[in-house]
Backbone as CSV, one residue per row, in Angstrom:
resi,resn,N_x,N_y,N_z,CA_x,CA_y,CA_z,C_x,C_y,C_z
1,UNK,0.866,-1.166,0.000,0.000,0.000,0.000,0.901,1.213,0.000
2,UNK,0.970,1.905,-1.129,1.835,3.061,-1.223,1.125,4.189,-1.938
3,UNK,1.502,5.423,-1.585,1.031,6.529,-2.405,1.756,6.457,-3.743
4,UNK,1.124,6.904,-4.791,1.791,6.939,-6.093,1.376,8.199,-6.816
5,UNK,2.042,8.447,-7.941,1.773,9.660,-8.709,0.327,9.700,-9.196
6,UNK,-0.296,8.528,-9.421,-1.667,8.507,-9.928,-2.702,8.752,-8.834
7,UNK,-2.325,8.574,-7.590,-3.257,8.716,-6.474,-3.245,10.132,-5.931
8,UNK,-4.373,10.560,-5.382,-4.345,11.816,-4.630,-3.357,11.676,-3.472
9,UNK,-2.706,12.755,-3.111,-1.704,12.735,-2.048,-2.307,12.399,-0.691
10,UNK,-3.621,12.404,-0.593,-4.296,12.096,0.667,-4.626,10.620,0.821
11,UNK,-4.395,9.811,-0.211,-4.894,8.437,-0.237,-3.801,7.384,-0.129
12,UNK,-4.168,6.270,0.486,-3.381,5.044,0.484,-4.292,3.949,-0.054
13,UNK,-3.773,3.146,-0.987,-4.587,2.121,-1.627,-3.803,0.816,-1.701
14,UNK,-4.505,-0.260,-1.432,-3.946,-1.580,-1.645,-5.052,-2.465,-2.206
15,UNK,-4.654,-3.571,-2.789,-5.661,-4.529,-3.241,-5.153,-5.925,-2.930
16,UNK,-6.099,-6.836,-2.905,-5.778,-8.205,-2.525,-6.755,-9.131,-3.236
17,UNK,-6.224,-10.206,-3.814,-7.086,-11.264,-4.339,-7.403,-12.179,-3.168
18,UNK,-8.679,-12.311,-2.879,-9.136,-13.192,-1.804,-9.776,-14.401,-2.488
19,UNK,-9.277,-15.603,-2.217,-9.698,-16.768,-2.992,-11.056,-17.333,-2.589
20,UNK,-12.022,-16.444,-2.425,-13.383,-16.847,-2.078,-14.360,-15.931,-2.813
21,UNK,-15.586,-16.381,-2.923,-16.628,-15.598,-3.601,-16.916,-14.298,-2.852
22,UNK,-17.349,-13.307,-3.610,-17.624,-11.973,-3.056,-18.644,-12.021,-1.932
23,UNK,-19.700,-12.805,-2.062,-20.718,-12.863,-1.002,-20.129,-13.382,0.304
24,UNK,-19.186,-14.286,0.197,-18.531,-14.818,1.395,-17.631,-13.766,2.042
25,UNK,-16.919,-13.007,1.222,-16.073,-11.922,1.737,-16.950,-10.853,2.381
26,UNK,-18.006,-10.481,1.709,-18.913,-9.457,2.214,-19.494,-9.838,3.569
27,UNK,-19.814,-11.118,3.763,-20.409,-11.532,5.033,-19.455,-11.319,6.207
28,UNK,-18.147,-11.359,5.967,-17.181,-11.119,7.046,-17.167,-9.648,7.467
29,UNK,-17.636,-8.763,6.597,-17.774,-7.348,6.934,-19.113,-7.043,7.600
30,UNK,-20.152,-7.751,7.195,-21.508,-7.387,7.605,-22.015,-8.119,8.849
31,UNK,-21.341,-9.155,9.273,-21.706,-9.869,10.493,-20.834,-9.321,11.625
32,UNK,-21.407,-8.544,12.558,-20.595,-7.913,13.600,-19.728,-8.877,14.406
33,UNK,-20.208,-10.084,14.675,-19.384,-11.025,15.454,-18.158,-11.457,14.658
34,UNK,-18.310,-11.608,13.364,-17.167,-11.968,12.510,-16.234,-10.780,12.347
35,UNK,-16.795,-9.601,12.122,-15.988,-8.390,11.966,-15.123,-8.159,13.204
36,UNK,-15.691,-8.384,14.380,-14.949,-8.201,15.635,-13.767,-9.166,15.733
37,UNK,-13.873,-10.340,15.119,-12.792,-11.332,15.197,-11.577,-10.941,14.367
38,UNK,-11.794,-10.256,13.225,-10.659,-10.029,12.336,-10.234,-8.566,12.206
39,UNK,-11.036,-7.621,12.640,-10.723,-6.216,12.391,-9.482,-5.787,13.170
40,UNK,-8.557,-5.152,12.489,-7.373,-4.592,13.127,-6.114,-5.369,12.821
41,UNK,-4.984,-4.801,13.232,-3.700,-5.458,12.978,-3.535,-6.730,13.802
42,UNK,-2.505,-7.483,13.473,-2.192,-8.727,14.177,-2.061,-8.461,15.675
43,UNK,-2.650,-9.353,16.470,-2.546,-9.267,17.916,-3.600,-8.417,18.590
44,UNK,-4.416,-7.700,17.812,-5.459,-6.844,18.378,-6.756,-7.627,18.532
45,UNK,-7.549,-7.243,19.527,-8.902,-7.759,19.688,-9.843,-6.555,19.725
46,UNK,-11.134,-6.817,19.695,-12.130,-5.752,19.646,-13.265,-5.999,20.617
47,UNK,-13.772,-4.916,21.158,-15.027,-4.922,21.910,-15.955,-3.958,21.186
48,UNK,-17.044,-4.487,20.646,-17.999,-3.654,19.923,-19.091,-3.199,20.876
49,UNK,-19.322,-1.900,20.908,-20.446,-1.346,21.662,-21.695,-1.386,20.793
50,UNK,-21.540,-0.952,19.546,-22.625,-1.004,18.574,-21.994,-1.167,17.193
51,UNK,-22.631,-1.979,16.356,-22.174,-2.161,14.984,-23.399,-2.373,14.111
52,UNK,-23.744,-1.332,13.370,-24.922,-1.338,12.492,-24.454,-1.215,11.043
53,UNK,-24.061,-2.328,10.411,-23.482,-2.278,9.071,-24.522,-2.072,7.958
54,UNK,-25.197,-0.911,8.047,-26.130,-0.472,7.015,-25.824,0.992,6.751
55,UNK,-26.241,1.504,5.612,-25.976,2.916,5.284,-26.496,3.808,6.406
56,UNK,-25.603,4.651,6.948,-25.951,5.534,8.048,-25.745,4.923,9.419
57,UNK,-25.422,3.645,9.470,-25.284,2.940,10.749,-24.056,3.350,11.535
58,UNK,-24.188,3.288,12.830,-23.116,3.630,13.754,-22.265,2.402,14.044
59,UNK,-20.957,2.639,14.232,-20.027,1.579,14.616,-19.097,2.156,15.674
60,UNK,-19.337,1.792,16.929,-18.490,2.226,18.038,-17.838,0.993,18.645
61,UNK,-16.520,1.057,18.788,-15.798,-0.098,19.304,-14.487,0.331,19.926
62,UNK,-13.922,-0.578,20.684,-12.604,-0.381,21.277,-11.691,-1.469,20.763
63,UNK,-10.571,-1.050,20.185,-9.533,-1.997,19.785,-8.578,-2.130,20.960
64,UNK,-8.186,-3.357,21.247,-7.295,-3.624,22.364,-6.000,-4.202,21.803
65,UNK,-4.913,-3.470,22.038,-3.623,-3.891,21.521,-3.044,-5.060,22.288
66,UNK,-2.027,-5.688,21.734,-1.387,-6.827,22.398,-0.849,-6.468,23.786
67,UNK,-0.538,-5.180,23.993,-0.024,-4.720,25.289,-1.134,-4.302,26.249
68,UNK,-2.402,-4.476,25.828,-3.538,-4.102,26.662,-4.007,-2.671,26.475
69,UNK,-3.291,-1.872,25.674,-3.716,-0.491,25.408,-5.056,-0.514,24.686
70,UNK,-5.922,0.424,25.050,-7.283,0.487,24.505,-7.410,1.715,23.604
71,UNK,-8.004,1.511,22.432,-8.154,2.568,21.443,-9.627,2.679,21.061
72,UNK,-10.284,3.742,21.536,-11.705,3.961,21.224,-11.825,4.418,19.774
73,UNK,-12.829,3.898,19.075,-13.091,4.236,17.681,-14.567,4.486,17.480
74,UNK,-14.866,5.454,16.641,-16.239,5.678,16.219,-16.246,5.878,14.721
75,UNK,-17.150,5.157,14.067,-17.276,5.205,12.615,-18.748,5.281,12.233
76,UNK,-18.978,5.645,10.994,-20.299,5.582,10.374,-20.169,4.804,9.080
77,UNK,-21.105,3.902,8.864,-21.193,3.242,7.567,-21.891,4.220,6.633
78,UNK,-21.179,4.716,5.652,-21.732,5.686,4.709,-22.566,4.971,3.656
79,UNK,-22.034,3.872,3.143,-22.721,3.091,2.110,-22.361,1.627,2.295
80,UNK,-23.333,0.767,2.061,-23.119,-0.677,2.149,-23.861,-1.312,0.983
81,UNK,-23.126,-1.987,0.129,-23.736,-2.640,-1.019,-23.037,-3.947,-1.329
82,UNK,-23.473,-4.610,-2.371,-22.894,-5.894,-2.743,-21.480,-5.765,-3.297
83,UNK,-21.140,-4.577,-3.823,-19.827,-4.384,-4.436,-18.950,-3.388,-3.704
84,UNK,-19.499,-2.708,-2.692,-18.673,-1.737,-1.979,-19.231,-1.429,-0.596
85,UNK,-18.316,-1.019,0.256,-18.640,-0.555,1.598,-17.819,0.710,1.808
86,UNK,-18.454,1.760,2.322,-17.748,2.995,2.624,-17.971,3.303,4.095
87,UNK,-16.864,3.523,4.791,-16.895,3.773,6.233,-16.178,5.088,6.513
88,UNK,-16.804,5.946,7.297,-16.162,7.192,7.728,-15.722,7.016,9.170
89,UNK,-14.412,7.075,9.382,-13.838,7.004,10.731,-13.819,8.435,11.267
90,UNK,-14.591,8.677,12.337,-14.757,10.054,12.824,-13.968,10.331,14.102
91,UNK,-13.346,9.320,14.690,-12.518,9.552,15.875,-11.194,10.170,15.442
92,UNK,-10.242,10.151,16.360,-8.906,10.695,16.091,-8.371,10.185,14.759
93,UNK,-7.682,11.044,14.032,-7.175,10.747,12.682,-8.321,10.343,11.752
94,UNK,-9.256,11.265,11.490,-10.396,10.920,10.632,-9.960,10.549,9.208
95,UNK,-10.714,9.624,8.635,-10.471,9.198,7.253,-11.732,8.542,6.729
96,UNK,-11.776,8.322,5.428,-12.834,7.539,4.789,-12.177,6.293,4.213
97,UNK,-12.768,5.150,4.505,-12.309,3.880,3.966,-13.341,3.396,2.959
98,UNK,-12.908,3.250,1.713,-13.777,2.730,0.648,-13.252,1.357,0.249
99,UNK,-14.101,0.364,0.371,-13.742,-1.019,0.064,-14.552,-1.435,-1.162
100,UNK,-13.860,-1.839,-2.204,-14.505,-2.321,-3.426,-14.291,-3.826,-3.523
101,UNK,-15.343,-4.537,-3.905,-15.290,-5.987,-4.060,-15.716,-6.338,-5.477
102,UNK,-14.856,-7.033,-6.201,-15.171,-7.402,-7.583,-14.942,-8.890,-7.789
103,UNK,-15.897,-9.532,-8.451,-15.736,-10.931,-8.819,-14.660,-11.030,-9.891
104,UNK,-13.682,-11.887,-9.674,-12.639,-12.147,-10.657,-12.365,-13.645,-10.667
105,UNK,-11.664,-14.083,-11.697,-11.282,-15.486,-11.739,-10.419,-15.783,-10.519
106,UNK,-10.776,-16.787,-9.784,-10.012,-17.165,-8.604,-10.526,-16.573,-7.309
107,UNK,-11.608,-15.771,-7.374,-12.160,-15.240,-6.135,-12.676,-13.828,-6.235
108,UNK,-12.245,-13.012,-5.286,-12.717,-11.632,-5.177,-11.522,-10.699,-5.116
109,UNK,-11.523,-9.684,-5.954,-10.502,-8.639,-5.885,-11.023,-7.574,-4.934
110,UNK,-10.321,-7.375,-3.833,-10.687,-6.364,-2.849,-9.731,-5.189,-3.000
111,UNK,-10.295,-3.992,-3.143,-9.498,-2.766,-3.169,-9.856,-1.960,-1.938
112,UNK,-8.840,-1.554,-1.196,-8.958,-0.892,0.105,-8.352,0.488,-0.046
113,UNK,-9.175,1.530,-0.031,-8.684,2.900,-0.216,-9.007,3.728,1.015
114,UNK,-7.959,4.231,1.657,-8.128,5.145,2.783,-7.811,6.549,2.304
115,UNK,-8.759,7.444,2.524,-8.594,8.850,2.144,-8.570,9.685,3.413
116,UNK,-7.446,10.361,3.645,-7.275,11.203,4.819,-7.607,12.649,4.465
117,UNK,-7.830,13.474,5.479,-8.233,14.862,5.238,-7.157,15.671,4.550
118,UNK,-5.895,15.385,4.845,-4.790,16.122,4.232,-3.661,15.165,3.882
119,UNK,-2.808,15.596,2.963,-1.630,14.800,2.619,-0.697,14.706,3.825
120,UNK,-0.613,15.750,4.629,0.226,15.727,5.826,-0.259,14.661,6.803
121,UNK,-1.566,14.559,6.983,-2.113,13.528,7.875,-1.753,12.145,7.353
122,UNK,-1.917,11.937,6.051,-1.563,10.640,5.460,-0.089,10.335,5.691
123,UNK,0.783,11.307,5.460,2.220,11.089,5.668,2.523,10.768,7.132
124,UNK,1.837,11.424,8.050,2.080,11.237,9.478,1.739,9.807,9.934
125,UNK,0.723,9.196,9.345,0.262,7.885,9.822,0.664,6.714,8.929
126,UNK,1.179,6.972,7.729,1.375,5.876,6.780,2.363,4.813,7.254
127,UNK,3.356,5.151,8.060,4.314,4.130,8.502,3.651,3.101,9.420
128,UNK,2.567,3.479,10.068,1.803,2.541,10.899,0.654,1.934,10.100
129,UNK,-0.020,2.761,9.320,-1.223,2.332,8.603,-0.910,1.289,7.525
130,UNK,0.149,1.469,6.778,0.433,0.546,5.675,0.625,-0.886,6.181
131,UNK,1.538,-1.153,7.125,1.654,-2.549,7.586,0.422,-3.020,8.359
132,UNK,-0.228,-2.118,9.091,-1.430,-2.511,9.840,-2.538,-2.946,8.903
133,UNK,-2.724,-2.235,7.799,-3.762,-2.615,6.848,-3.457,-3.959,6.199
134,UNK,-2.201,-4.222,5.904,-1.850,-5.526,5.331,-2.154,-6.643,6.333
135,UNK,-1.843,-6.418,7.612,-2.165,-7.407,8.640,-3.681,-7.573,8.767
136,UNK,-4.400,-6.471,8.670,-5.860,-6.511,8.731,-6.406,-7.386,7.597
137,UNK,-5.893,-7.201,6.401,-6.356,-8.003,5.266,-5.944,-9.467,5.422
138,UNK,-4.770,-9.724,6.000,-4.381,-11.115,6.292,-5.422,-11.763,7.206
139,UNK,-5.840,-11.014,8.227,-6.829,-11.538,9.179,-8.184,-11.730,8.504
140,UNK,-8.549,-10.843,7.578,-9.800,-10.995,6.831,-9.763,-12.304,6.034
141,UNK,-8.683,-12.555,5.327,-8.578,-13.786,4.530,-8.729,-15.005,5.434
142,UNK,-8.102,-14.991,6.606,-8.241,-16.110,7.545,-9.700,-16.283,7.982
143,UNK,-10.356,-15.166,8.289,-11.758,-15.227,8.729,-12.652,-15.763,7.616
144,UNK,-12.464,-15.283,6.400,-13.298,-15.754,5.284,-13.062,-17.244,5.063
145,UNK,-11.832,-17.690,5.255,-11.514,-19.108,5.103,-12.198,-19.999,6.136
146,UNK,-12.563,-19.406,7.270,-13.260,-20.167,8.316,-14.693,-20.473,7.917
147,UNK,-15.214,-19.724,6.938,-16.583,-19.985,6.487,-17.522,-18.991,6.864
């Protein structure tokens, strides 16, 4: 996940071929109990206060790091469809996460685009966000593989 000349300076984008059907991948996003199992970097767990994965729905949760540190998060589901999910993270370091899901040979092509308010904000967090997002997607693939 790197910024490039073709991307806005505020964005980080990565994609991943997930070797499962799109409906199966989508269910890992839309089922709060499943989402809580895989969301976040390696070693993190989640406590969901509310998770309403519908357009306009609230998502409040606490991520718990491997060291026990707690990170409160609040998001809104902006759009939820069969081919995309858009989430606005409104807590500290606000951003919009747009997830695109496309049927391709061999499974589902997932594109993960984080758009930050400024290029400076993106630069400030990218050294943590880039590897964390890759770990997050690794955990998603594991969760989807569970069924």
